[in-house]
N, C-alpha and C positions, 0 to 999 in steps of 0.2 A: 504494500500500500504506500503510495506516494504521500509524504507529509510536507506540505508547503506552509510556511509561517505567514502570518498576516503581513509582516514586514516585506517578505519576498513578493507577495501579491501586490502590495502597495508600490514597491519599486518597479515591478514589471508594468503595472498599469500606468505609472508615472512616465516610464520610458516610452510607452506607446502613445500616450497623450502628447508628450513633447514632440515625437516624430510626426504625429498628426497635425500638431499646431504649426510646425514648420511648413507642411504642405498647405495648410489653410492660409498662412501669412503670405506665402509666395503666390498662391492663387489670387488672393485679394489685392496684394500690393503691386504685382507686376503681371497684369493680364497680357499675354503675348503668345505668339505661335511657338510651340515647343519643337525645337529641332532635334535631329537624330543624335547629335553629340550630347546635348543636354539630357535627353531621354536615356541614352546609354549610361551616362555617368550616374544618374539617379537610380536606374535599375540595378546596376552593379552595387551601388551603395546599400540598397535595401536587401539584396541577396546576401551580401557580406554581413550585414547586421543580423539577418536570420540565421546564417551559418554560425556566426560568433556566439549568438545566444544558445544555439544547439550544442556547441562545443562546451560552453560553460555548464549548461544544464546536464550534459552527459557526465562531465567530470564531477559535478556536485551531487548527482542523484543516481549515477550508475548508467552503464552502457545500454541496459535494457530499456529504461525510460527514455534515454537519448535516441535510441532507434525508433521508439514510438513517436517521438516528436518529429523526427525527420520524415518518417512515413506519413504522418498526418500533414506535415507542411507540403510534401510533394503532392499528396492527394488534393489539398486545398488549392495549391498553385495551379495544378492542371485544370481543376474545375473553374478557377478564376479566368483562365484563358478562354474557356467557352463563354464565360460571363462577358469578356471583352468583345466577343463576336456580337452579342446582343447590344452592347453599348455602341458599337460601330453602326449597327442597323438603326438604333434610336437616333444617333447623331445625324445619319444620312437622311432618315425619314423626315425629320423635323428641320433639316438644313441649319444645324447649329453652327454659327460662325466659329472658326478655329480659336479665336481669342477668348471665347467663352466656354470652350470644351473642358478646360482644366477645372473650372468652377463646378461644372456638372459632375465631373468625375470625383472631385473631392467631396461633394455632397453625397454622392453614391457610396463612397468608402465609409464616411461617418455613419450614414444610415445603416449600412451593412454591418458595421461593427456593433452598433446598438442592437440591431435585430438578432445578430448571432449571439451576442452576450445573453440576451433574454432566452433564446432557444437553448443555449448551452446550460443555463441554470435550470430550465424546465426539464430538459432531457436528462441531465445528471440526476435530478431528483426522482424522476420517473424510473430510471434504470436502477437507482438505489432501492426504491420501494417495491418495484415489480419486475422480476427477472424476465417475465414474458414480453416486456417491452423490447428485448433484443430480437425476439421473433417478429414483432410488429415492424420494427425498424428494418429488419432484413427483408421482409416482404415488401415494404415501401420502396426500398432501393431496387429490388428486382423488378417491381412494377415500373418504376421510373426508367430503369435500364431498357426494358422491353419497349416502352413508349418512345424513348429517345432513339433506339435503334430503328424502330419502324419508320420514324419521321426524321431520320438522320440527314436527309437531303432537302429539308424544308427550313424556312425561316419563321420565327414566331411572328404572329400578326400583331405588331406593336400598335399601329395606328388605330386599329379597331378593337383594341383591348378594352374590356368593360370599364376598368378604372380610368383610362384615358378619356373615353367617350363620356363618362359620367362627369369628369372634371370639366370638360368642355361645355356640357349642358348646364352645369351649375354656375359657372363663371364666364363672363364675357372675356374674350381673348383678343388681344391686339394682333395686327398683321405682322409686325416686326418685333425685334428683340429689345428695342429701346435701350441700347447701351448696356445690355446684360442685366437689366433689372428684372426682378420677379413679379413685382406689381408696379403699376403706374397710374396716373390720372390722365384721362383724356376728356376734355370738355367738362371738367369737374366730376367725372364719373370714374370710380375706382375700377381698374381692369387688370386682369392677369396678362402676362406676356407669354409667348410660346415657351419661354424658359421654364415657367411654372409647370406647363404640361409635360415638358421633358423630364423635370424632376419627379413628377408623379409617375411617369413611365419607368424611370430608373428605380424608384422606390418599390414598384410592383415587381420588377426584375429581382431586386435584392431579396424580397420576401420569398419568391419562388426558389432562388438559389440557396437561401438559408434552410428551407425545408428539405432540400436534397443534401447539402453539404454537411450539415450537423450530424444526421444519422451516418453519413459516410465516414466522417472522422471518428465517430464513436465506435465504428467497426474496427478501427486501428488501435484505439486506446479508450479505456474507461475513465481516465483521469481528467476531470474538468480543467485543471490548469494546463495540461498539454493540449486539450481541445481548443481552449481559448487562445493560447500563444500561437499554435499552428495556424489558426484562422487569422489572428491579428497580423502576424508577420507576412502571411500570404497576401492579405488585403492591402497592407500599407504600401507595397510597391506597385499597386495596380494602376495608379495614375501615370507613372512613368512608363510602365510596361505597355499601356495603351498606345502612347505616341511612338514607342519603339517598334511595336510589332503590327500596328494596324495595317501597314502595307504588305505584311507577310501572311496575314490571317487567311486570305483567299487561297493560299497554297496548302493549308492544312486540311485537305479534303477528307481525310479519314479520322480526324480528331473526334467528331461526335460519336462515331462507331467505337473508337477506342475508349472514350469515357463511358459509354454504355457497358462495355465489357468490364471496366474497372468497377463500376457501380454494382454490376451483377456479382462480380467476385466478392466484393465486400459484403453484399447482401447475404450470400451463401456463408461467408465467414461468421456473420452475426447469428445466423440460424444454427450453425454448428455449435457456436458458443452457448446459445440457449439450450440446445439439446444436451450438451455436455453438463450444464449446470442443473437443468430441471428433469432430464430423462435418465441419463446414464453417464457416469464418468468415463465409460469406455468409448463414447463418441469422440472422435479425434477433433482437435482444434487446429486452426491455422496459426503457426507462430509468426510473430512480428517480422523477423528477418525474411521469411518466405513471402509475406505480404509485400514488404518493401521491394524485394527482387521482382515479384510479379508485376507490380505497378510500374516500376522503372522500365522493365522489359517491354511492357505494352506501349508505354509512351515512346520509347526509342523506335520500336517497330512501326508505330503509327506515323511518327515524324518522317522516318526514312522512306516509308512507302508513299506518303503524301508527296514528298519532294520528287520522288521518281515519277509518280503519276503525273504531276503538273509539268515536269520537264518533258515528258513524252506527249502530253496532251495539254497544251497551253490554254485550251478553252475550259478545262475542268476548273470548277470553282467550289470552294468550301462553303458549308452552311453550318450554323450552330446547332441545328436540330430543333425539334419542337416536341413538347410533351403531348400535344394533340394536333391532329391534322386540321387543316382549314382550306377551304376552297378559295382560290384567287378570284377576284372579281373579273368577270369577262364581259366585254362590251361587244355587242353584235353590230356589224356594219352592213348596211344594205347595199 
């Protein structure tokens, strides 16, 4: 059992808040187009911070817990890349100017951290009280994996999302972004800008990804501290990663299929753990080192296969996948 003192929790949360504050200050103080060099430097910085934390954590609490952290971090980082797909679709759909994209991403990261913190607390409590929750989480991940694999070549219907359409019905929305404001006044009337609708869309995406990613990381570790830190450090670098890889995302044509396989694998792992605890100790469990090896292998195969595919077929385009199919609007011409 991992024992984390209140001081360690406080220092960890303080570090994350400081890193997040740096992102917020930069986004608010210097709205500008993020170039490749800047995005690369920030991405490397956040990855080094995550690795440095993992090295300290492993030395302080043992290699077993360290392996769980790195496995959880890799799972969350891979899921965050799929999250970036949807962010790109949202930015493109709503024509968000480049100088305002960092503000949207920072908001999305803050909201995601809050939502995942809540889900982690709820999930850890449920798992501690009811061991059958491992079975439910496992079934949820397998269902998600099947749906994602079935609709792996589709994009989520962001513009017609019920949350977005409801926001547009309830609030009058201006035609332009009004200098990056969320609300403004036009002729004495308070109106929302398209940026508000974008933030609503981002919030809906964060909620959906929290519902998937939290059970996924609990499949790697049962420790709330590891779940929280793996999520936090994976999300903190999301803003820089967006500007770094958004031009490369179209080439990861097999990513959604690979993530579906990873989610299914973790779902089976959770079910086996439930069976081991509640049915019979003879039911085998999947050890963390094996999980880590499987996840990394799938990601490597998916990345290499995607690059080969797009090199041989330049018209091939990646999609983030969707949890449910939707018909595209078709207009008939006479």
